[in-house]
PAVEXLUM-993304 format. One record per atom (N, C-alpha, C, O): residue number from 1; x, y, z; residue in one letter. Coordinates in steps of 0.2 Angstrom, whole numbers, plus 5000, padded with zeros to 4 digits. Each point is the difference from the previous one (the first is absolute). Layout:
BEGIN
  num     u     v     w  residuo
  NUM     X     Y     Z        A
...
END
This chain:
BEGIN
  num     u     v     w  residuo
    1  5531  5531  5302        M
    1  5003  5005  4997        M
    1  4998  5007  5004        M
    1  4994  5000  5002        M
    2  5010  5004  4998        G
    2  4999  5006  5004        G
    2  4999  5006  4996        G
    2  5001  5000  4994        G
    3  4998  5006  5009        Y
    3  5000  5006  4996        Y
    3  5006  5004  5001        Y
    3  5003  4999  5006        Y
    4  5000  5004  4989        A
    4  5006  5004  5001        A
    4  4998  5007  5003        A
    4  4996  5003  4996        A
    5  5007  4999  5009        V
    5  4998  5006  5003        V
    5  5006  5004  4999        V
    5  5006  4998  5002        V
    6  4993  5008  4996        Q
    6  5005  5005  4999        Q
    6  5000  5005  5006        Q
    6  4995  5003  5001        Q
    7  5010  4998  5002        E
    7  5000  5004  5006        E
    7  5002  5007  4997        E
    7  5004  5001  4996        E
    8  4992  5004  5006        K
    8  5001  5007  4998        K
    8  5003  5004  5006        K
    8  4997  4999  5006        K
    9  5008  5005  4993        S
    9  5002  5005  5005        S
    9  4995  5006  5000        S
    9  4996  5001  4996        S
   10  5005  5003  5009        V
   10  4996  5006  5001        V
   10  5001  5005  4994        V
   10  4995  5003  4998        V
   11  5011  4998  4999        V
   11  5001  5004  4995        V
   11  4997  4997  4994        V
   11  4997  5004  4996        V
   12  5003  4990  5002        D
   12  4997  4997  4995        D
   12  4992  5001  5000        D
   12  4997  5001  4995        D
   13  5001  4998  5011        F
   13  4993  5001  5001        F
   13  4998  5007  4999        F
   13  4994  5001  4997        F
   14  5010  5004  5005        C
   14  4998  5007  4999        C
   14  5001  5002  4992        C
   14  4995  5003  4997        C
   15  5010  4994  5000        E
   15  5001  5001  4993        E
   15  4994  4997  4996        E
   15  4998  5003  4995        E
   16  5000  4991  5007        S
   16  4995  4996  4996        S
   16  4993  5004  5001        S
   16  4996  4999  4995        S
   17  5003  5005  5010        K
   17  4994  5003  5001        K
   17  4999  5005  4994        K
   17  4995  5001  4996        K
   18  5010  5003  5003        T
   18  5000  5005  4995        T
   18  5001  4997  4993        T
   18  4996  5002  4995        T
   19  5008  4993  5004        E
   19  5000  4997  4994        E
   19  4994  4996  4998        E
   19  4998  5001  4994        E
   20  4999  4996  5011        S
   20  4993  4997  4998        S
   20  4995  5005  4999        S
   20  4996  4999  4995        S
   21  5004  5007  5008        L
   21  4995  5005  4998        L
   21  5001  5003  4993        L
   21  4996  5001  4997        L
   22  5011  4999  5001        S
   22  5002  5002  4994        S
   22  4997  4995  4994        S
   22  4998  5002  4995        S
   23  5004  4992  5007        N
   23  4997  4995  4995        N
   23  4993  4999  5000        N
   23  4997  4999  4995        N
   24  4999  5002  5010        W
   24  4993  5000  5001        W
   24  4997  5006  4995        W
   24  4995  4999  4997        W
   25  5008  5007  5004        V
   25  4998  5005  4996        V
   25  5001  4999  4992        V
   25  4996  5002  4996        V
   26  5010  4995  5002        S
   26  5001  4999  4993        S
   26  4995  4995  4998        S
   26  4997  5000  4994        S
   27  5002  4995  5009        K
   27  4995  4994  4999        K
   27  4993  5003  4999        K
   27  4996  4999  4995        K
   28  5002  5006  5010        F
   28  4994  5003  5000        F
   28  4999  5004  4994        F
   28  4994  5000  4997        F
   29  5011  5004  5001        K
   29  5000  5004  4994        K
   29  4998  4996  4994        K
   29  4996  5001  4996        K
   30  5007  4993  5003        C
   30  4999  4995  4995        C
   30  4992  4998  5000        C
   30  4997  5000  4995        C
   31  5001  4998  5011        K
   31  4993  4998  5000        K
   31  4995  5006  4999        K
   31  4995  4999  4996        K
   32  5007  5007  5006        S
   32  4996  5006  4998        S
   32  4999  5001  4993        S
   32  4995  5001  4997        S
   33  5011  4999  5000        V
   33  5000  5001  4992        V
   33  4996  4994  4997        V
   33  4997  5002  4995        V
   34  5004  4992  5007        N
   34  4996  4995  4997        N
   34  4992  5001  5001        N
   34  4996  4998  4996        N
   35  5003  5004  5010        A
   35  4993  5001  5001        A
   35  4997  5006  4996        A
   35  4994  5000  4998        A
   36  5010  5005  5001        K
   36  4998  5006  4996        K
   36  4999  4998  4992        K
   36  4996  5003  4997        K
   37  5009  4992  5001        T
   37  5000  4999  4993        T
   37  4995  4994  4998        T
   37  4999  4999  4994        T
   38  4998  4998  5011        K
   38  4995  4994  4998        K
   38  4994  5003  4996        K
   38  4998  5006  5001        K
   39  4999  4990  4995        R
   39  4994  5003  4996        R
   39  4995  5001  5005        R
   39  4996  5005  4999        R
   40  5002  4990  5006        K
   40  4995  5000  5005        K
   40  5003  5003  5006        K
   40  5003  4996  5004        K
   41  4997  5011  4997        R
   41  5003  5003  5006        R
   41  4995  5000  5005        R
   41  4994  5002  4999        R
   42  5008  4997  5007        D
   42  4996  5001  5006        D
   42  5003  5006  5004        D
   42  5006  4999  5003        D
   43  4990  5006  4996        L
   43  5003  5007  5004        L
   43  5001  4999  5007        L
   43  5004  5004  5003        L
   44  4992  4992  5000        R
   44  5001  4999  5008        R
   44  5007  4997  5001        R
   44  5003  5003  5004        R
   45  4999  4992  4992        I
   45  5006  4997  5001        I
   45  5006  5005  4998        I
   45  5005  5000  5004        I
   46  4994  5004  4991        I
   46  5005  5005  4998        I
   46  5001  5005  5005        I
   46  5005  5002  5002        I
   47  4989  5000  5001        A
   47  5000  5006  5006        A
   47  5004  4997  5006        A
   47  5004  5003  5003        A
   48  4994  4990  4999        I
   48  5004  4997  5005        I
   48  5007  4999  4999        I
   48  5004  5002  5005        I
   49  4998  4996  4989        L
   49  5007  5000  4999        L
   49  5004  5006  5000        L
   49  5005  5001  5002        L
   50  4991  5004  4995        S
   50  5004  5007  5000        S
   50  5001  5003  5007        S
   50  5005  5003  5001        S
   51  4990  4996  5003        N
   51  5000  5002  5007        N
   51  5005  4997  5003        N
   51  5004  5003  5004        N
   52  4996  4990  4996        S
   52  5006  4996  5004        S
   52  5006  5002  4997        S
   52  5005  5001  5004        S
   53  4996  5000  4990        L
   53  5007  5001  4997        L
   53  5002  5007  5002        L
   53  5006  5001  5002        L
   54  4990  5004  4998        L
   54  5002  5007  5003        L
   54  5002  5000  5007        L
   54  5005  5003  5002        L
   55  4991  4993  5002        R
   55  5002  5000  5007        R
   55  5007  4996  5001        R
   55  5004  5002  5004        R
   56  4997  4993  4992        A
   56  5006  4996  5001        A
   56  5006  5004  4997        A
   56  5005  5000  5003        A
   57  4994  5004  4992        E
   57  5005  5004  4998        E
   57  5002  5005  5004        E
   57  5006  5002  5001        E
   58  4989  5001  5003        N
   58  5001  5005  5004        N
   58  5004  4998  5006        N
   58  5005  5003  5003        N
   59  4993  4990  5000        E
   59  5004  4997  5005        E
   59  5007  4999  4999        E
   59  5004  5001  5004        E
   60  4997  4996  4989        L
   60  5007  4999  4998        L
   60  5004  5006  5000        L
   60  5006  5000  5002        L
   61  4991  5006  4995        I
   61  5004  5006  5000        I
   61  5002  5002  5007        I
   61  5005  5002  5001        I
   62  4990  4998  5004        T
   62  5002  5002  5007        T
   62  5005  4996  5003        T
   62  5004  5002  5003        T
   63  4996  4991  4995        K
   63  5005  4995  5003        K
   63  5007  5002  4997        K
   63  5005  5000  5004        K
   64  4995  5002  4990        Q
   64  5006  5001  4996        Q
   64  5003  5007  5003        Q
   64  5006  5000  5001        Q
   65  4990  5004  5000        R
   65  5003  5007  5003        R
   65  5002  4999  5007        R
   65  5005  5003  5002        R
   66  4991  4993  5002        E
   66  5002  4999  5007        E
   66  5007  4996  5000        E
   66  5004  5002  5004        E
   67  4997  4994  4992        R
   67  5006  4996  4999        R
   67  5006  5005  4998        R
   67  5005  5000  5003        R
   68  4993  5004  4992        A
   68  5006  5005  4998        A
   68  5001  5005  5006        A
   68  5006  5001  5001        A
   69  4989  5001  5002        R
   69  5001  5004  5006        R
   69  5005  4997  5005        R
   69  5004  5003  5003        R
   70  4994  4991  4999        K
   70  5004  4996  5005        K
   70  5007  4999  4998        K
   70  5005  5001  5003        K
   71  4996  4998  4990        W
   71  5007  4999  4997        W
   71  5004  5006  5001        W
   71  5005  5000  5002        W
   72  4992  5006  4996        A
   72  5003  5007  5001        A
   72  5002  5001  5007        A
   72  5005  5003  5001        A
   73  4990  4996  5004        Q
   73  5002  5001  5006        Q
   73  5005  4995  5003        Q
   73  5004  5002  5004        Q
   74  4997  4992  4994        M
   74  5005  4996  5002        M
   74  5007  5002  4997        M
   74  5005  5000  5004        M
   75  4995  5002  4990        Q
   75  5006  5003  4997        Q
   75  5002  5006  5004        Q
   75  5006  5001  5001        Q
   76  4989  5003  5001        A
   76  5002  5006  5003        A
   76  5003  4999  5007        A
   76  5005  5002  5002        A
   77  4992  4993  5001        D
   77  5002  4998  5007        D
   77  5007  4996  5000        D
   77  5004  5000  5005        D
   78  4998  4997  4989        L
   78  5006  4996  5000        L
   78  5005  5005  4997        L
   78  5006  4998  5000        L
   79  4992  5008  4997        G
   79  5005  5005  4997        G
   79  5002  4998  4993        G
   79  5005  5002  4997        G
   80  4991  4994  5000        L
   80  5002  4998  4993        L
   80  4998  5006  4995        L
   80  5003  5000  4995        L
   81  4993  5004  5007        C
   81  4998  5005  4995        C
   81  5005  5005  5000        C
   81  5002  5003  4995        C
   82  5002  4999  5011        N
   82  5005  5004  5000        N
   82  5006  4998  4995        N
   82  5004  5004  4997        N
   83  4998  4990  5003        K
   83  5005  4998  4995        K
   83  4998  5001  4993        K
   83  5004  5002  4996        K
   84  4990  4996  5003        E
   84  4997  5000  4993        E
   84  5000  5008  4998        E
   84  5001  5001  4994        E
   85  4997  5003  5011        E
   85  4999  5007  4998        E
   85  5007  5003  4999        E
   85  5001  5004  4996        E
   86  5004  4994  5008        E
   86  5007  5002  4999        E
   86  5003  4998  4993        E
   86  5003  5005  4997        E
   87  4996  4989  5001        V
   87  5002  4998  4994        V
   87  4997  5004  4994        V
   87  5003  5002  4995        V
   88  4990  4999  5006        A
   88  4996  5004  4995        A
   88  5003  5007  5000        A
   88  5001  5003  4994        A
   89  5000  5000  5011        R
   89  5003  5007  5001        R
   89  5007  5000  4996        R
   89  5002  5005  4997        R
   90  5002  4990  5004        Q
   90  5007  5000  4997        Q
   90  4999  4999  4993        Q
   90  5004  5004  4996        Q
   91  4992  4992  5001        Q
   91  4999  4999  4993        Q
   91  4997  5007  4997        Q
   91  5003  5003  4995        Q
   92  4993  5000  5009        Q
   92  4997  5007  4997        Q
   92  5005  5005  5000        Q
   92  5001  5004  4995        Q
   93  5004  4996  5010        E
   93  5006  5005  5000        E
   93  5004  4999  4994        E
   93  5003  5005  4997        E
   94  4998  4988  5002        K
   94  5005  4999  4993        K
   94  4996  5002  4994        K
   94  5004  5003  4996        K
   95  4990  4996  5004        I
   95  4996  5003  4994        I
   95  5001  5007  4999        I
   95  5001  5003  4995        I
   96  4997  5001  5011        D
   96  5000  5007  5001        D
   96  5007  5002  4997        D
   96  5000  5005  4996        D
   97  5005  4992  5007        N
   97  5007  5003  4998        N
   97  5002  4999  4993        N
   97  5002  5005  4997        N
   98  4995  4990  5000        I
   98  5001  4999  4992        I
   98  4996  5005  4997        I
   98  5003  5004  4995        I
   99  4991  4998  5007        W
   99  4996  5005  4997        W
   99  5003  5007  5001        W
   99  5000  5004  4995        W
  100  5003  4997  5011        K
  100  5003  5007  5001        K
  100  5006  5001  4996        K
  100  5001  5006  4997        K
  101  5003  4989  5001        N
  101  5006  5001  4996        N
  101  4998  5001  4993        N
  101  5002  5004  4997        N
  102  4992  4992  5001        D
  102  4998  5001  4993        D
  102  4996  5007  4999        D
  102  5001  5004  4995        D
  103  4996  4998  5010        L
  103  4996  5006  5000        L
  103  5004  5006  5001        L
  103  4999  5006  4997        L
  104  5007  4994  5007        S
  104  5004  5005  5001        S
  104  5004  5002  4993        S
  104  5002  5005  4998        S
  105  4999  4989  4998        G
  105  5004  5001  4994        G
  105  4995  5004  4995        G
  105  5002  5004  4997        G
  106  4992  4994  5003        L
  106  4994  5003  4996        L
  106  4999  5007  5002        L
  106  4999  5005  4996        L
  107  5002  4996  5010        D
  107  4999  5007  5003        D
  107  5005  5005  4998        D
  107  4999  5005  4998        D
  108  5007  4993  5002        S
  108  5006  5004  4998        S
  108  5000  5001  4993        S
  108  5001  5005  4998        S
  109  4997  4990  4998        F
  109  4999  5001  4993        F
  109  4995  5005  4998        F
  109  5001  5005  4996        F
  110  4994  4996  5007        F
  110  4994  5004  4999        F
  110  5003  5007  5002        F
  110  4998  5005  4997        F
  111  5005  4996  5009        K
  111  5003  5006  5002        K
  111  5005  5003  4995        K
  111  5000  5006  4999        K
  112  5004  4990  4998        E
  112  5004  5002  4995        E
  112  4996  5003  4994        E
  112  5002  5005  4997        E
  113  4993  4991  5001        L
  113  4996  5002  4995        L
  113  4996  5007  5001        L
  113  4999  5004  4996        L
  114  5000  4998  5010        D
  114  4997  5006  5002        D
  114  5005  5006  5000        D
  114  4999  5005  4998        D
  115  5007  4993  5003        N
  115  5006  5005  4999        N
  115  5001  5002  4993        N
  115  5003  5005  4999        N
  116  4996  4990  4996        V
  116  5001  5002  4993        V
  116  4995  5005  4998        V
  116  4994  4999  5001        V
  117  5008  5006  4996        K
  117  4995  5005  4997        K
  117  4999  4999  4993        K
  117  5005  4999  4996        K
  118  4989  5001  5002        P
  118  4999  4999  4993        P
  118  5002  5006  4996        P
  118  4999  5006  5002        P
  119  5004  4993  4992        V
  119  5002  5006  4996        V
  119  4994  5002  4995        V
  119  4997  4996  4996        V
  120  5001  5010  5005        L
  120  4994  5003  4996        L
  120  5003  5004  4994        L
  120  5005  5004  5001        L
  121  4993  4995  4993        N
  121  5002  5004  4994        N
  121  4996  5005  4999        N
  121  5001  5004  4995        N
END
């Protein structure tokens, strides 16, 4: 009988680093909560867990920000942002035109109201 070996690509390996860190943080939060809610608390363990959790969360946040920055850079390099910006701009123009029509009607109505002179007795 042999062992089943799963081959991982570079992409899977990189994703698994962040995912495993995220999983580790969530498991660590559970352990930290369990340690804090026990009747016999060991403050040393709670301090170590809190410090480790804080460092892991900071590392996870920096990795996520780095990944988001790289993704934005890649989109800019490929020109994907320009297409998305163009679509967003066109949608905004449609909305602006709808509002301009509605607001111009209201504006003309209020101008007519200004022209009407009240009758004083």
